[in-house]
C-alpha positions in Angstrom: 121.6 61.6 95.4 119.9 61.5 92.5 117.0 58.8 91.6 116.6 58.0 87.9 114.0 56.3 85.5 115.3 54.5 82.8 112.5 54.3 80.2 111.4 53.7 76.6 111.9 57.3 74.5 108.6 56.5 72.5 105.9 58.3 73.7 103.5 55.9 73.1 104.2 54.2 76.3 106.0 51.2 74.9 106.4 48.0 76.9 108.5 45.8 76.3 108.4 41.9 76.2 108.9 40.0 79.6 111.4 38.0 78.2 113.4 41.0 76.9 113.4 42.3 80.6 113.9 39.0 81.8 116.8 39.3 79.5 118.0 42.3 80.5 118.1 41.8 84.3 120.4 38.7 83.3 122.8 40.9 80.9 123.0 43.0 84.5 123.7 40.3 86.9 125.9 38.7 84.4 128.1 42.1 84.1 127.6 42.8 87.9 126.1 46.0 87.4 123.6 44.8 89.6 123.3 41.7 92.6 120.9 39.2 92.7 117.3 40.7 93.7 116.2 40.9 97.4 112.8 42.1 98.6 112.2 43.2 94.8 115.3 45.3 94.4 118.9 44.9 93.1 121.6 46.0 95.1 124.4 47.0 93.1 127.0 44.6 91.7 130.9 44.4 92.1 131.2 46.5 88.7 128.3 49.1 89.1 130.9 52.0 88.4 130.8 50.3 84.7 126.7 51.7 84.4 128.4 55.2 84.7 129.6 57.2 81.8 133.7 57.0 82.3 133.9 60.8 82.9 132.0 60.1 85.8 135.0 59.6 88.0 136.1 63.2 87.2 133.6 64.7 89.3 133.0 61.4 91.7 134.9 59.4 93.9 135.2 55.7 93.0 133.2 55.3 96.2 130.6 57.4 95.1 130.1 55.7 91.6 127.3 53.3 92.6 123.3 53.3 93.5 121.2 51.9 96.2 118.9 49.9 94.4 117.5 49.3 91.2 114.1 48.0 90.4 111.9 46.9 87.7 108.4 48.3 87.3 105.9 47.1 84.3 102.8 48.5 84.7 99.3 47.7 82.9 98.8 51.8 82.4 100.9 54.6 81.1 102.6 56.4 83.9 104.2 59.9 84.6 107.3 60.3 85.3 108.9 61.6 87.5 105.5 61.3 89.7 106.7 63.5 92.0 110.1 65.1 92.0 109.6 66.7 95.5 110.6 70.0 94.3 107.8 70.6 91.7 108.2 72.3 88.4 109.0 75.9 88.4 109.9 76.4 85.0 107.0 74.9 83.5 105.1 76.4 80.7 102.4 76.3 78.4 103.8 75.3 75.1 100.4 77.0 73.2 101.1 80.8 74.5 104.6 80.4 76.1 103.7 81.7 79.5 104.9 80.2 82.8 102.4 77.9 84.7 102.1 78.1 88.3 103.9 75.3 90.2 101.7 74.8 92.4 98.3 74.1 90.3 100.9 72.1 88.1 102.0 70.0 90.9 98.4 69.3 92.2 97.5 68.1 88.4 100.5 65.6 88.4 99.9 64.4 91.8 96.0 63.6 90.5 98.3 61.0 87.9 98.6 58.8 91.0 95.1 58.2 90.6 94.1 58.9 87.3 95.0 57.6 83.7 97.8 60.2 82.2 94.9 60.8 79.7 93.1 62.4 82.4 95.6 64.9 83.0 93.7 68.6 83.3 95.0 72.0 83.7 93.7 75.3 81.7 96.7 77.8 81.1 95.5 80.8 82.6 96.8 83.3 80.1 95.5 81.6 76.9 92.9 79.7 78.7 93.7 76.2 76.3 92.9 72.8 78.3 96.1 71.4 78.4 97.1 68.0 78.2 100.0 66.5 79.4 102.1 66.9 76.0 101.1 70.5 75.9 103.3 71.5 79.0 106.9 72.1 78.7 107.9 71.2 82.3 111.1 72.3 82.2 112.6 68.8 82.6 113.0 65.9 81.1 109.5 64.2 81.6 108.0 60.6 80.0 105.0 58.5 80.0 106.0 55.0 80.2 104.5 51.6 81.4 108.1 49.7 81.6 110.9 51.4 83.7 113.9 50.9 85.7 114.1 53.0 88.7 117.7 53.3 90.1 117.6 54.9 93.5 120.4 56.9 95.1 122.8 57.1 91.9 125.9 59.4 92.1 125.4 60.8 88.8 122.6 60.6 85.8 125.4 60.2 83.1 125.0 56.6 82.7 127.7 54.6 80.3 126.4 55.3 76.7 127.5 51.9 75.5 125.9 50.3 78.3 122.7 52.6 77.6 122.8 50.9 73.9 123.4 47.8 74.8 120.4 47.6 77.5 118.4 49.4 74.6 119.4 46.6 72.1 118.3 43.8 74.3 114.9 45.4 74.9 114.4 46.4 71.9 113.6 49.9 72.2 115.8 52.7 73.0 116.0 53.8 75.8 116.2 57.2 77.8 117.4 58.5 81.2 115.2 60.6 83.3 116.1 62.0 86.6 113.8 62.6 89.3 115.3 66.3 90.3 117.5 68.2 87.6 121.1 67.1 88.2 122.1 71.1 88.6 119.5 71.0 91.4 121.2 68.2 93.7 124.6 70.0 93.0 123.5 72.7 94.5 121.7 70.8 97.3 125.0 68.6 97.6 128.7 69.8 96.0 130.1 67.1 94.4 133.7 66.3 95.1 136.3 66.9 92.7 139.1 64.3 91.7 141.7 66.1 89.3 142.6 62.3 88.0 140.5 59.9 86.3 140.2 56.0 88.1 139.7 53.0 86.4 
């Protein structure tokens, strides 16, 4: 199962207005995508399958088109996402010279971001000796810096409904992107998805 971060695409860590975030939560409640909040999280609603891309039913059973919980995060300082994907970033490269970065050293730099601001990211490329900022690292998977995000825990797939994502972007007033905590192909290598030949609606 995947953990997903739905955050503004902008590299400037845009934070939508509180009223826009409240309107988005209301919209998801009205669409029965999520249920009423309990203990800081929203459970899936009765129409949660509408959260996912229509072709997700080609590779997942209807009961799999859900998630465990959805949480709204509003931060005062920008945060790097995903903060700790559990697998590190083995394909990360320096964008200055193109050489691969040591995954353990990079993971240590990322873990320090739990305690320090993103602009305090510190990593020197061992090949070109350039002092890398976070934007100078190609992590080999989607990443983002954000002050607002929706955290979707335990989703079956990162392929969300494009029309719903567009509607969420419209309500918030900022375009959104989906960042999986771990690339989906890696998750599928851990737990192969069951195939369903026929589309379920």
